[in-house]
TORKOL-4160 file (C-alpha; in steps of 0.2 Angstrom, whole numbers, padded with zeros to 4 digits, m for minus):
465
<pt num="1" X="m0107" Y="m0075" Z="0071"/>
<pt num="2" X="m0089" Y="m0078" Z="0076"/>
<pt num="3" X="m0082" Y="m0065" Z="0064"/>
<pt num="4" X="m0090" Y="m0053" Z="0052"/>
<pt num="5" X="m0080" Y="m0047" Z="0038"/>
<pt num="6" X="m0085" Y="m0032" Z="0028"/>
<pt num="7" X="m0078" Y="m0031" Z="0011"/>
<pt num="8" X="m0077" Y="m0047" Z="m0001"/>
<pt num="9" X="m0062" Y="m0042" Z="m0012"/>
<pt num="10" X="m0047" Y="m0052" Z="m0009"/>
<pt num="11" X="m0043" Y="m0046" Z="0008"/>
<pt num="12" X="m0060" Y="m0052" Z="0015"/>
<pt num="13" X="m0059" Y="m0067" Z="0006"/>
<pt num="14" X="m0043" Y="m0074" Z="0012"/>
<pt num="15" X="m0047" Y="m0070" Z="0030"/>
<pt num="16" X="m0063" Y="m0080" Z="0029"/>
<pt num="17" X="m0053" Y="m0094" Z="0019"/>
<pt num="18" X="m0039" Y="m0094" Z="0032"/>
<pt num="19" X="m0051" Y="m0095" Z="0047"/>
<pt num="20" X="m0059" Y="m0110" Z="0038"/>
<pt num="21" X="m0043" Y="m0118" Z="0038"/>
<pt num="22" X="m0037" Y="m0113" Z="0055"/>
<pt num="23" X="m0053" Y="m0113" Z="0064"/>
<pt num="24" X="m0065" Y="m0127" Z="0057"/>
<pt num="25" X="m0083" Y="m0123" Z="0062"/>
<pt num="26" X="m0082" Y="m0105" Z="0066"/>
<pt num="27" X="m0096" Y="m0095" Z="0059"/>
<pt num="28" X="m0091" Y="m0082" Z="0047"/>
<pt num="29" X="m0101" Y="m0070" Z="0037"/>
<pt num="30" X="m0094" Y="m0058" Z="0022"/>
<pt num="31" X="m0104" Y="m0043" Z="0019"/>
<pt num="32" X="m0101" Y="m0036" Z="0001"/>
<pt num="33" X="m0110" Y="m0020" Z="m0006"/>
<pt num="34" X="m0108" Y="m0026" Z="m0024"/>
<pt num="35" X="m0116" Y="m0040" Z="m0034"/>
<pt num="36" X="m0100" Y="m0050" Z="m0035"/>
<pt num="37" X="m0085" Y="m0055" Z="m0024"/>
<pt num="38" X="m0067" Y="m0051" Z="m0030"/>
<pt num="39" X="m0066" Y="m0030" Z="m0028"/>
<pt num="40" X="m0055" Y="m0023" Z="m0041"/>
<pt num="41" X="m0047" Y="m0040" Z="m0048"/>
<pt num="42" X="m0057" Y="m0042" Z="m0063"/>
<pt num="43" X="m0052" Y="m0051" Z="m0079"/>
<pt num="44" X="m0058" Y="m0046" Z="m0097"/>
<pt num="45" X="m0059" Y="m0059" Z="m0110"/>
<pt num="46" X="m0066" Y="m0054" Z="m0128"/>
<pt num="47" X="m0063" Y="m0060" Z="m0146"/>
<pt num="48" X="m0049" Y="m0071" Z="m0140"/>
<pt num="49" X="m0040" Y="m0057" Z="m0131"/>
<pt num="50" X="m0038" Y="m0059" Z="m0112"/>
<pt num="51" X="m0035" Y="m0041" Z="m0102"/>
<pt num="52" X="m0034" Y="m0037" Z="m0084"/>
<pt num="53" X="m0045" Y="m0022" Z="m0077"/>
<pt num="54" X="m0035" Y="m0022" Z="m0062"/>
<pt num="55" X="m0018" Y="m0031" Z="m0056"/>
<pt num="56" X="m0010" Y="m0041" Z="m0068"/>
<pt num="57" X="m0001" Y="m0053" Z="m0057"/>
<pt num="58" X="0009" Y="m0055" Z="m0041"/>
<pt num="59" X="0026" Y="m0062" Z="m0038"/>
<pt num="60" X="0029" Y="m0078" Z="m0030"/>
<pt num="61" X="0041" Y="m0072" Z="m0017"/>
<pt num="62" X="0028" Y="m0072" Z="m0002"/>
<pt num="63" X="0026" Y="m0087" Z="0007"/>
<pt num="64" X="0009" Y="m0083" Z="0013"/>
<pt num="65" X="0003" Y="m0082" Z="m0004"/>
<pt num="66" X="0012" Y="m0099" Z="m0009"/>
<pt num="67" X="0003" Y="m0107" Z="0005"/>
<pt num="68" X="m0014" Y="m0100" Z="0000"/>
<pt num="69" X="m0012" Y="m0106" Z="m0018"/>
<pt num="70" X="m0008" Y="m0123" Z="m0011"/>
<pt num="71" X="m0022" Y="m0123" Z="0001"/>
<pt num="72" X="m0034" Y="m0119" Z="m0014"/>
<pt num="73" X="m0025" Y="m0129" Z="m0026"/>
<pt num="74" X="m0022" Y="m0115" Z="m0039"/>
<pt num="75" X="m0004" Y="m0119" Z="m0037"/>
<pt num="76" X="m0008" Y="m0131" Z="m0050"/>
<pt num="77" X="m0017" Y="m0120" Z="m0061"/>
<pt num="78" X="m0006" Y="m0104" Z="m0060"/>
<pt num="79" X="0006" Y="m0098" Z="m0074"/>
<pt num="80" X="0022" Y="m0090" Z="m0072"/>
<pt num="81" X="0035" Y="m0077" Z="m0081"/>
<pt num="82" X="0051" Y="m0077" Z="m0071"/>
<pt num="83" X="0058" Y="m0059" Z="m0069"/>
<pt num="84" X="0075" Y="m0066" Z="m0074"/>
<pt num="85" X="0070" Y="m0070" Z="m0092"/>
<pt num="86" X="0059" Y="m0056" Z="m0095"/>
<pt num="87" X="0067" Y="m0039" Z="m0097"/>
<pt num="88" X="0059" Y="m0022" Z="m0093"/>
<pt num="89" X="0061" Y="m0005" Z="m0101"/>
<pt num="90" X="0060" Y="0013" Z="m0095"/>
<pt num="91" X="0057" Y="0028" Z="m0108"/>
<pt num="92" X="0071" Y="0040" Z="m0109"/>
<pt num="93" X="0072" Y="0054" Z="m0121"/>
<pt num="94" X="0060" Y="0046" Z="m0132"/>
<pt num="95" X="0066" Y="0029" Z="m0133"/>
<pt num="96" X="0064" Y="0013" Z="m0123"/>
<pt num="97" X="0080" Y="0009" Z="m0112"/>
<pt num="98" X="0082" Y="m0009" Z="m0106"/>
<pt num="99" X="0084" Y="m0011" Z="m0088"/>
<pt num="100" X="0095" Y="m0026" Z="m0083"/>
<pt num="101" X="0088" Y="m0040" Z="m0072"/>
<pt num="102" X="0102" Y="m0040" Z="m0058"/>
<pt num="103" X="0110" Y="m0028" Z="m0048"/>
<pt num="104" X="0128" Y="m0030" Z="m0053"/>
<pt num="105" X="0122" Y="m0029" Z="m0073"/>
<pt num="106" X="0113" Y="m0012" Z="m0067"/>
<pt num="107" X="0129" Y="m0005" Z="m0060"/>
<pt num="108" X="0138" Y="m0009" Z="m0076"/>
<pt num="109" X="0124" Y="m0003" Z="m0089"/>
<pt num="110" X="0126" Y="0014" Z="m0096"/>
<pt num="111" X="0110" Y="0021" Z="m0087"/>
<pt num="112" X="0119" Y="0035" Z="m0077"/>
<pt num="113" X="0136" Y="0043" Z="m0079"/>
<pt num="114" X="0152" Y="0036" Z="m0071"/>
<pt num="115" X="0151" Y="0052" Z="m0061"/>
<pt num="116" X="0133" Y="0050" Z="m0055"/>
<pt num="117" X="0137" Y="0031" Z="m0050"/>
<pt num="118" X="0151" Y="0038" Z="m0038"/>
<pt num="119" X="0138" Y="0050" Z="m0030"/>
<pt num="120" X="0128" Y="0034" Z="m0027"/>
<pt num="121" X="0142" Y="0027" Z="m0017"/>
<pt num="122" X="0142" Y="0043" Z="m0008"/>
<pt num="123" X="0126" Y="0038" Z="0001"/>
<pt num="124" X="0137" Y="0029" Z="0014"/>
<pt num="125" X="0141" Y="0046" Z="0022"/>
<pt num="126" X="0124" Y="0054" Z="0020"/>
<pt num="127" X="0114" Y="0058" Z="0036"/>
<pt num="128" X="0096" Y="0052" Z="0038"/>
<pt num="129" X="0084" Y="0065" Z="0032"/>
<pt num="130" X="0073" Y="0070" Z="0047"/>
<pt num="131" X="0053" Y="0072" Z="0047"/>
<pt num="132" X="0043" Y="0065" Z="0033"/>
<pt num="133" X="0051" Y="0068" Z="0016"/>
<pt num="134" X="0044" Y="0064" Z="0000"/>
<pt num="135" X="0052" Y="0050" Z="m0011"/>
<pt num="136" X="0059" Y="0061" Z="m0022"/>
<pt num="137" X="0068" Y="0072" Z="m0008"/>
<pt num="138" X="0074" Y="0057" Z="m0001"/>
<pt num="139" X="0082" Y="0049" Z="m0016"/>
<pt num="140" X="0090" Y="0064" Z="m0022"/>
<pt num="141" X="0098" Y="0067" Z="m0004"/>
<pt num="142" X="0104" Y="0049" Z="m0003"/>
<pt num="143" X="0108" Y="0044" Z="m0021"/>
<pt num="144" X="0109" Y="0059" Z="m0031"/>
<pt num="145" X="0097" Y="0067" Z="m0045"/>
<pt num="146" X="0103" Y="0055" Z="m0059"/>
<pt num="147" X="0092" Y="0041" Z="m0052"/>
<pt num="148" X="0076" Y="0052" Z="m0051"/>
<pt num="149" X="0069" Y="0047" Z="m0068"/>
<pt num="150" X="0071" Y="0029" Z="m0064"/>
<pt num="151" X="0063" Y="0030" Z="m0047"/>
<pt num="152" X="0048" Y="0040" Z="m0055"/>
<pt num="153" X="0045" Y="0026" Z="m0066"/>
<pt num="154" X="0046" Y="0013" Z="m0052"/>
<pt num="155" X="0032" Y="0023" Z="m0042"/>
<pt num="156" X="0023" Y="0028" Z="m0058"/>
<pt num="157" X="0022" Y="0008" Z="m0061"/>
<pt num="158" X="0017" Y="0004" Z="m0042"/>
<pt num="159" X="0007" Y="0017" Z="m0036"/>
<pt num="160" X="0003" Y="0026" Z="m0053"/>
<pt num="161" X="0008" Y="0040" Z="m0041"/>
<pt num="162" X="0017" Y="0057" Z="m0039"/>
<pt num="163" X="0034" Y="0054" Z="m0030"/>
<pt num="164" X="0034" Y="0072" Z="m0026"/>
<pt num="165" X="0019" Y="0068" Z="m0015"/>
<pt num="166" X="0022" Y="0050" Z="m0009"/>
<pt num="167" X="0031" Y="0050" Z="0006"/>
<pt num="168" X="0046" Y="0037" Z="0009"/>
<pt num="169" X="0040" Y="0032" Z="0028"/>
<pt num="170" X="0023" Y="0026" Z="0018"/>
<pt num="171" X="0029" Y="0018" Z="0004"/>
<pt num="172" X="0046" Y="0010" Z="0009"/>
<pt num="173" X="0046" Y="0009" Z="0028"/>
<pt num="174" X="0057" Y="m0006" Z="0028"/>
<pt num="175" X="0071" Y="0003" Z="0019"/>
<pt num="176" X="0067" Y="0019" Z="0030"/>
<pt num="177" X="0070" Y="0009" Z="0045"/>
<pt num="178" X="0087" Y="0002" Z="0038"/>
<pt num="179" X="0092" Y="0020" Z="0034"/>
<pt num="180" X="0088" Y="0026" Z="0053"/>
<pt num="181" X="0096" Y="0010" Z="0061"/>
<pt num="182" X="0112" Y="0010" Z="0051"/>
<pt num="183" X="0114" Y="0028" Z="0046"/>
<pt num="184" X="0116" Y="0022" Z="0027"/>
<pt num="185" X="0104" Y="0012" Z="0016"/>
<pt num="186" X="0119" Y="0004" Z="0008"/>
<pt num="187" X="0127" Y="m0001" Z="0024"/>
<pt num="188" X="0110" Y="m0009" Z="0030"/>
<pt num="189" X="0108" Y="m0020" Z="0014"/>
<pt num="190" X="0126" Y="m0025" Z="0016"/>
<pt num="191" X="0124" Y="m0030" Z="0034"/>
<pt num="192" X="0106" Y="m0039" Z="0028"/>
<pt num="193" X="0115" Y="m0048" Z="0014"/>
<pt num="194" X="0130" Y="m0053" Z="0027"/>
<pt num="195" X="0117" Y="m0059" Z="0038"/>
<pt num="196" X="0108" Y="m0069" Z="0024"/>
<pt num="197" X="0124" Y="m0078" Z="0019"/>
<pt num="198" X="0127" Y="m0084" Z="0037"/>
<pt num="199" X="0109" Y="m0091" Z="0039"/>
<pt num="200" X="0111" Y="m0100" Z="0021"/>
<pt num="201" X="0128" Y="m0106" Z="0027"/>
<pt num="202" X="0121" Y="m0113" Z="0044"/>
<pt num="203" X="0105" Y="m0119" Z="0037"/>
<pt num="204" X="0111" Y="m0126" Z="0020"/>
<pt num="205" X="0098" Y="m0115" Z="0011"/>
<pt num="206" X="0100" Y="m0112" Z="m0007"/>
<pt num="207" X="0102" Y="m0095" Z="m0014"/>
<pt num="208" X="0086" Y="m0086" Z="m0020"/>
<pt num="209" X="0084" Y="m0079" Z="m0038"/>
<pt num="210" X="0073" Y="m0067" Z="m0045"/>
<pt num="211" X="0055" Y="m0070" Z="m0042"/>
<pt num="212" X="0042" Y="m0074" Z="m0056"/>
<pt num="213" X="0026" Y="m0065" Z="m0060"/>
<pt num="214" X="0012" Y="m0076" Z="m0056"/>
<pt num="215" X="m0006" Y="m0077" Z="m0065"/>
<pt num="216" X="m0018" Y="m0090" Z="m0070"/>
<pt num="217" X="m0024" Y="m0096" Z="m0088"/>
<pt num="218" X="m0041" Y="m0087" Z="m0087"/>
<pt num="219" X="m0033" Y="m0071" Z="m0080"/>
<pt num="220" X="m0031" Y="m0064" Z="m0062"/>
<pt num="221" X="m0051" Y="m0065" Z="m0059"/>
<pt num="222" X="m0049" Y="m0084" Z="m0055"/>
<pt num="223" X="m0040" Y="m0080" Z="m0038"/>
<pt num="224" X="m0055" Y="m0073" Z="m0030"/>
<pt num="225" X="m0066" Y="m0084" Z="m0040"/>
<pt num="226" X="m0059" Y="m0099" Z="m0032"/>
<pt num="227" X="m0059" Y="m0092" Z="m0014"/>
<pt num="228" X="m0078" Y="m0087" Z="m0016"/>
<pt num="229" X="m0081" Y="m0106" Z="m0023"/>
<pt num="230" X="m0082" Y="m0112" Z="m0003"/>
<pt num="231" X="m0094" Y="m0097" Z="0002"/>
<pt num="232" X="m0113" Y="m0099" Z="0000"/>
<pt num="233" X="m0123" Y="m0084" Z="m0006"/>
<pt num="234" X="m0135" Y="m0079" Z="0007"/>
<pt num="235" X="m0127" Y="m0090" Z="0021"/>
<pt num="236" X="m0108" Y="m0087" Z="0021"/>
<pt num="237" X="m0107" Y="m0071" Z="0011"/>
<pt num="238" X="m0121" Y="m0058" Z="0007"/>
<pt num="239" X="m0119" Y="m0049" Z="m0009"/>
<pt num="240" X="m0128" Y="m0031" Z="m0013"/>
<pt num="241" X="m0127" Y="m0028" Z="0007"/>
<pt num="242" X="m0120" Y="m0012" Z="0009"/>
<pt num="243" X="m0114" Y="m0008" Z="0027"/>
<pt num="244" X="m0122" Y="0008" Z="0036"/>
<pt num="245" X="m0114" Y="0010" Z="0053"/>
<pt num="246" X="m0104" Y="m0001" Z="0064"/>
<pt num="247" X="m0103" Y="m0001" Z="0085"/>
<pt num="248" X="m0100" Y="m0011" Z="0099"/>
<pt num="249" X="m0112" Y="m0024" Z="0108"/>
<pt num="250" X="m0112" Y="m0033" Z="0123"/>
<pt num="251" X="m0106" Y="m0048" Z="0115"/>
<pt num="252" X="m0093" Y="m0038" Z="0103"/>
<pt num="253" X="m0099" Y="m0029" Z="0088"/>
<pt num="254" X="m0114" Y="m0025" Z="0079"/>
<pt num="255" X="m0116" Y="m0019" Z="0061"/>
<pt num="256" X="m0131" Y="m0012" Z="0052"/>
<pt num="257" X="m0132" Y="m0016" Z="0034"/>
<pt num="258" X="m0144" Y="m0014" Z="0020"/>
<pt num="259" X="m0150" Y="m0032" Z="0024"/>
<pt num="260" X="m0153" Y="m0030" Z="0043"/>
<pt num="261" X="m0143" Y="m0031" Z="0058"/>
<pt num="262" X="m0128" Y="m0043" Z="0062"/>
<pt num="263" X="m0119" Y="m0046" Z="0077"/>
<pt num="264" X="m0102" Y="m0055" Z="0080"/>
<pt num="265" X="m0086" Y="m0056" Z="0092"/>
<pt num="266" X="m0075" Y="m0051" Z="0078"/>
<pt num="267" X="m0077" Y="m0038" Z="0066"/>
<pt num="268" X="m0064" Y="m0037" Z="0050"/>
<pt num="269" X="m0064" Y="m0022" Z="0041"/>
<pt num="270" X="m0056" Y="m0029" Z="0024"/>
<pt num="271" X="m0058" Y="m0012" Z="0014"/>
<pt num="272" X="m0048" Y="0000" Z="0006"/>
<pt num="273" X="m0043" Y="0015" Z="0017"/>
<pt num="274" X="m0057" Y="0028" Z="0011"/>
<pt num="275" X="m0072" Y="0015" Z="0013"/>
<pt num="276" X="m0064" Y="0010" Z="0030"/>
<pt num="277" X="m0063" Y="0028" Z="0036"/>
<pt num="278" X="m0081" Y="0031" Z="0031"/>
<pt num="279" X="m0087" Y="0017" Z="0042"/>
<pt num="280" X="m0075" Y="0022" Z="0057"/>
<pt num="281" X="m0080" Y="0041" Z="0058"/>
<pt num="282" X="m0097" Y="0035" Z="0064"/>
<pt num="283" X="m0088" Y="0024" Z="0079"/>
<pt num="284" X="m0072" Y="0035" Z="0081"/>
<pt num="285" X="m0075" Y="0051" Z="0076"/>
<pt num="286" X="m0057" Y="0058" Z="0080"/>
<pt num="287" X="m0049" Y="0053" Z="0064"/>
<pt num="288" X="m0032" Y="0060" Z="0060"/>
<pt num="289" X="m0039" Y="0063" Z="0041"/>
<pt num="290" X="m0056" Y="0059" Z="0034"/>
<pt num="291" X="m0048" Y="0052" Z="0018"/>
<pt num="292" X="m0032" Y="0049" Z="0007"/>
<pt num="293" X="m0029" Y="0053" Z="m0010"/>
<pt num="294" X="m0032" Y="0041" Z="m0025"/>
<pt num="295" X="m0026" Y="0038" Z="m0041"/>
<pt num="296" X="m0036" Y="0031" Z="m0054"/>
<pt num="297" X="m0030" Y="0024" Z="m0071"/>
<pt num="298" X="m0038" Y="0017" Z="m0086"/>
<pt num="299" X="m0032" Y="0002" Z="m0096"/>
<pt num="300" X="m0032" Y="0003" Z="m0114"/>
<pt num="301" X="m0031" Y="m0015" Z="m0121"/>
<pt num="302" X="m0026" Y="m0016" Z="m0140"/>
<pt num="303" X="m0023" Y="m0031" Z="m0150"/>
<pt num="304" X="m0014" Y="m0031" Z="m0167"/>
<pt num="305" X="m0014" Y="m0044" Z="m0181"/>
<pt num="306" X="0002" Y="m0051" Z="m0191"/>
<pt num="307" X="0015" Y="m0039" Z="m0194"/>
<pt num="308" X="0015" Y="m0031" Z="m0178"/>
<pt num="309" X="0028" Y="m0035" Z="m0165"/>
<pt num="310" X="0032" Y="m0031" Z="m0148"/>
<pt num="311" X="0050" Y="m0030" Z="m0139"/>
<pt num="312" X="0055" Y="m0045" Z="m0129"/>
<pt num="313" X="0050" Y="m0042" Z="m0111"/>
<pt num="314" X="0035" Y="m0036" Z="m0099"/>
<pt num="315" X="0033" Y="m0018" Z="m0105"/>
<pt num="316" X="0039" Y="m0001" Z="m0100"/>
<pt num="317" X="0036" Y="0013" Z="m0090"/>
<pt num="318" X="0037" Y="0031" Z="m0093"/>
<pt num="319" X="0044" Y="0045" Z="m0080"/>
<pt num="320" X="0034" Y="0062" Z="m0080"/>
<pt num="321" X="0047" Y="0072" Z="m0088"/>
<pt num="322" X="0045" Y="0062" Z="m0105"/>
<pt num="323" X="0028" Y="0070" Z="m0105"/>
<pt num="324" X="0020" Y="0054" Z="m0113"/>
<pt num="325" X="0001" Y="0053" Z="m0114"/>
<pt num="326" X="0003" Y="0034" Z="m0108"/>
<pt num="327" X="0010" Y="0031" Z="m0092"/>
<pt num="328" X="0018" Y="0014" Z="m0099"/>
<pt num="329" X="0012" Y="m0002" Z="m0106"/>
<pt num="330" X="0011" Y="m0020" Z="m0102"/>
<pt num="331" X="0017" Y="m0033" Z="m0116"/>
<pt num="332" X="0003" Y="m0044" Z="m0111"/>
<pt num="333" X="0005" Y="m0058" Z="m0125"/>
<pt num="334" X="0023" Y="m0059" Z="m0120"/>
<pt num="335" X="0020" Y="m0062" Z="m0102"/>
<pt num="336" X="0007" Y="m0076" Z="m0101"/>
<pt num="337" X="0000" Y="m0089" Z="m0115"/>
<pt num="338" X="m0015" Y="m0087" Z="m0124"/>
<pt num="339" X="m0019" Y="m0068" Z="m0121"/>
<pt num="340" X="m0020" Y="m0066" Z="m0138"/>
<pt num="341" X="m0026" Y="m0076" Z="m0154"/>
<pt num="342" X="m0012" Y="m0085" Z="m0164"/>
<pt num="343" X="m0002" Y="m0074" Z="m0174"/>
<pt num="344" X="m0007" Y="m0059" Z="m0164"/>
<pt num="345" X="m0001" Y="m0048" Z="m0150"/>
<pt num="346" X="m0009" Y="m0039" Z="m0135"/>
<pt num="347" X="m0003" Y="m0024" Z="m0126"/>
<pt num="348" X="m0012" Y="m0014" Z="m0111"/>
<pt num="349" X="m0008" Y="0005" Z="m0110"/>
<pt num="350" X="m0010" Y="0014" Z="m0094"/>
<pt num="351" X="m0016" Y="0032" Z="m0092"/>
<pt num="352" X="m0021" Y="0044" Z="m0079"/>
<pt num="353" X="m0014" Y="0042" Z="m0063"/>
<pt num="354" X="m0011" Y="0054" Z="m0049"/>
<pt num="355" X="m0004" Y="0069" Z="m0061"/>
<pt num="356" X="m0016" Y="0065" Z="m0074"/>
<pt num="357" X="m0033" Y="0062" Z="m0068"/>
<pt num="358" X="m0042" Y="0073" Z="m0081"/>
<pt num="359" X="m0037" Y="0060" Z="m0094"/>
<pt num="360" X="m0051" Y="0049" Z="m0087"/>
<pt num="361" X="m0064" Y="0061" Z="m0092"/>
<pt num="362" X="m0059" Y="0058" Z="m0112"/>
<pt num="363" X="m0070" Y="0047" Z="m0120"/>
<pt num="364" X="m0066" Y="0029" Z="m0126"/>
<pt num="365" X="m0062" Y="0035" Z="m0145"/>
<pt num="366" X="m0051" Y="0050" Z="m0139"/>
<pt num="367" X="m0041" Y="0037" Z="m0126"/>
<pt num="368" X="m0039" Y="0025" Z="m0140"/>
<pt num="369" X="m0032" Y="0038" Z="m0153"/>
<pt num="370" X="m0020" Y="0047" Z="m0141"/>
<pt num="371" X="m0013" Y="0030" Z="m0134"/>
<pt num="372" X="m0010" Y="0024" Z="m0151"/>
<pt num="373" X="m0001" Y="0039" Z="m0157"/>
<pt num="374" X="0010" Y="0039" Z="m0140"/>
<pt num="375" X="0014" Y="0021" Z="m0143"/>
<pt num="376" X="0017" Y="0021" Z="m0161"/>
<pt num="377" X="0032" Y="0032" Z="m0157"/>
<pt num="378" X="0040" Y="0018" Z="m0147"/>
<pt num="379" X="0034" Y="0001" Z="m0154"/>
<pt num="380" X="0034" Y="m0006" Z="m0171"/>
<pt num="381" X="0015" Y="m0007" Z="m0173"/>
<pt num="382" X="0008" Y="m0010" Z="m0190"/>
<pt num="383" X="m0009" Y="m0004" Z="m0197"/>
<pt num="384" X="m0025" Y="m0001" Z="m0185"/>
<pt num="385" X="m0028" Y="m0012" Z="m0170"/>
<pt num="386" X="m0040" Y="m0026" Z="m0173"/>
<pt num="387" X="m0045" Y="m0025" Z="m0156"/>
<pt num="388" X="m0047" Y="m0010" Z="m0144"/>
<pt num="389" X="m0055" Y="m0010" Z="m0127"/>
<pt num="390" X="m0055" Y="0003" Z="m0113"/>
<pt num="391" X="m0057" Y="m0004" Z="m0098"/>
<pt num="392" X="m0063" Y="0009" Z="m0083"/>
<pt num="393" X="m0056" Y="0008" Z="m0066"/>
<pt num="394" X="m0067" Y="0000" Z="m0052"/>
<pt num="395" X="m0057" Y="0008" Z="m0039"/>
<pt num="396" X="m0042" Y="0019" Z="m0035"/>
<pt num="397" X="m0025" Y="0017" Z="m0028"/>
<pt num="398" X="m0023" Y="0023" Z="m0012"/>
<pt num="399" X="m0009" Y="0037" Z="m0011"/>
<pt num="400" X="0003" Y="0036" Z="0004"/>
<pt num="401" X="0007" Y="0054" Z="0005"/>
<pt num="402" X="0009" Y="0066" Z="0019"/>
<pt num="403" X="0000" Y="0060" Z="0036"/>
<pt num="404" X="m0001" Y="0042" Z="0031"/>
<pt num="405" X="0012" Y="0036" Z="0045"/>
<pt num="406" X="0002" Y="0045" Z="0057"/>
<pt num="407" X="m0015" Y="0038" Z="0051"/>
<pt num="408" X="m0007" Y="0020" Z="0051"/>
<pt num="409" X="m0002" Y="0022" Z="0069"/>
<pt num="410" X="m0019" Y="0029" Z="0072"/>
<pt num="411" X="m0026" Y="0014" Z="0067"/>
<pt num="412" X="m0015" Y="0002" Z="0076"/>
<pt num="413" X="m0020" Y="0012" Z="0092"/>
<pt num="414" X="m0037" Y="0009" Z="0088"/>
<pt num="415" X="m0036" Y="m0009" Z="0086"/>
<pt num="416" X="m0027" Y="m0011" Z="0102"/>
<pt num="417" X="m0041" Y="m0001" Z="0112"/>
<pt num="418" X="m0054" Y="m0012" Z="0105"/>
<pt num="419" X="m0053" Y="m0031" Z="0106"/>
<pt num="420" X="m0060" Y="m0040" Z="0091"/>
<pt num="421" X="m0058" Y="m0025" Z="0079"/>
<pt num="422" X="m0046" Y="m0029" Z="0064"/>
<pt num="423" X="m0044" Y="m0016" Z="0051"/>
<pt num="424" X="m0034" Y="m0021" Z="0034"/>
<pt num="425" X="m0036" Y="m0021" Z="0017"/>
<pt num="426" X="m0030" Y="m0012" Z="0001"/>
<pt num="427" X="m0018" Y="0002" Z="0005"/>
<pt num="428" X="m0017" Y="m0001" Z="0024"/>
<pt num="429" X="0000" Y="m0010" Z="0024"/>
<pt num="430" X="0003" Y="m0010" Z="0004"/>
<pt num="431" X="m0006" Y="m0011" Z="m0011"/>
<pt num="432" X="0001" Y="m0027" Z="m0018"/>
<pt num="433" X="m0009" Y="m0043" Z="m0018"/>
<pt num="434" X="0005" Y="m0051" Z="m0008"/>
<pt num="435" X="0003" Y="m0037" Z="0005"/>
<pt num="436" X="m0015" Y="m0041" Z="0006"/>
<pt num="437" X="m0014" Y="m0059" Z="0009"/>
<pt num="438" X="0001" Y="m0057" Z="0020"/>
<pt num="439" X="m0011" Y="m0045" Z="0032"/>
<pt num="440" X="m0025" Y="m0056" Z="0028"/>
<pt num="441" X="m0017" Y="m0072" Z="0035"/>
<pt num="442" X="m0011" Y="m0063" Z="0051"/>
<pt num="443" X="m0029" Y="m0057" Z="0054"/>
<pt num="444" X="m0035" Y="m0074" Z="0054"/>
<pt num="445" X="m0021" Y="m0080" Z="0065"/>
<pt num="446" X="m0023" Y="m0066" Z="0078"/>
<pt num="447" X="m0043" Y="m0072" Z="0079"/>
<pt num="448" X="m0038" Y="m0090" Z="0081"/>
<pt num="449" X="m0027" Y="m0085" Z="0095"/>
<pt num="450" X="m0039" Y="m0073" Z="0102"/>
<pt num="451" X="m0026" Y="m0059" Z="0103"/>
<pt num="452" X="m0025" Y="m0042" Z="0098"/>
<pt num="453" X="m0021" Y="m0035" Z="0080"/>
<pt num="454" X="m0003" Y="m0033" Z="0078"/>
<pt num="455" X="0008" Y="m0025" Z="0063"/>
<pt num="456" X="0023" Y="m0036" Z="0057"/>
<pt num="457" X="0039" Y="m0026" Z="0056"/>
<pt num="458" X="0039" Y="m0019" Z="0038"/>
<pt num="459" X="0051" Y="m0029" Z="0027"/>
<pt num="460" X="0064" Y="m0023" Z="0015"/>
<pt num="461" X="0056" Y="m0027" Z="m0003"/>
<pt num="462" X="0065" Y="m0028" Z="m0019"/>
<pt num="463" X="0063" Y="m0015" Z="m0032"/>
<pt num="464" X="0056" Y="m0022" Z="m0049"/>
<pt num="465" X="0050" Y="m0011" Z="m0063"/>
């Protein structure tokens, strides 16, 4: 083989697809330990309701993802929910508070006191924190304590994590770089805005609006399904093929799997962080750490008949200080069409996360009962749900906590030392679908150019609830 890919989730499938586009005729083989491709992306359709046991969509602001949709024809299938038209909420003091859709509206909204808003401006004069501060420490230092509940909600919704443990250098390296370069995040953002205006003036570009959440009529499962259509089972992809060891060979790399031995010039580990480390310890025993913490969440899909309504918008998130049973809920039937039968609604409550892993041990009936009791205090739900389904997680969300930046640097050094080794996937350079597609595209381009793996400079990403 030219390239062996370990892992048939979105990362591995995207590398294989891009190699097919960039290097026609190259022999590529995916080794997947489960009986299906797609990893944690899994849509669940039942009784006219469509829920997601995994990611619910991705934003349309990543060029690599948009090109992937065009190459696969999925751009003609996808459905979109523009963030500019859908409000979001944060649960504060036992009620849902609407988060405006643009920075000027956020500044004018009564989310924090006028004095707290002035404290945000004081960020211009705060020196950068040294070391590896947590998100909570960093935000309080730079912007003051008033923003902490909202930032908590952001990282609850993104990582199901604890912002007292997540490190800012891990989850927002682009923003951290702005701080270090300009001495202030706000000054860095002003400089970027000025440069962007100059670029638009010179190129005649149009001002970008808020992105849209993207999915498919049959759910997110359509994305890996489409990518897997061009992979012939037994030839281009081996299912039920767990990998035992990896090592070097005269021609490149050798992999021992449950279905035999495989050799290739290039080896791609398209796996989440912990499965990657499990394989790498046999090849590179001096790991800086053997694993990273993970957060798992249960999705509780609940459908209601006529009489129940949902507020307009995507859904809500609840910071830890609210002491809610649910981390939040997605108003699924608001977001995309055909998620519920006519005159019905569907919402998906999220439970567990880094702070409350014990809740995943509850039985389905108990989870539904507690979630329903929590939701009724915030939403106008009438009667009992006509549909309820607990979707257990197929994997965990890597938590980028203390030691993660050093682990990332170790990975980069390992790839530089060993030609033809590429380590990417869920958690290595982000946890969003766009992060994985972007990283997979870069891997395929490096293989085409026969160059070593390299990490892109971390981008400054927008924060969306």
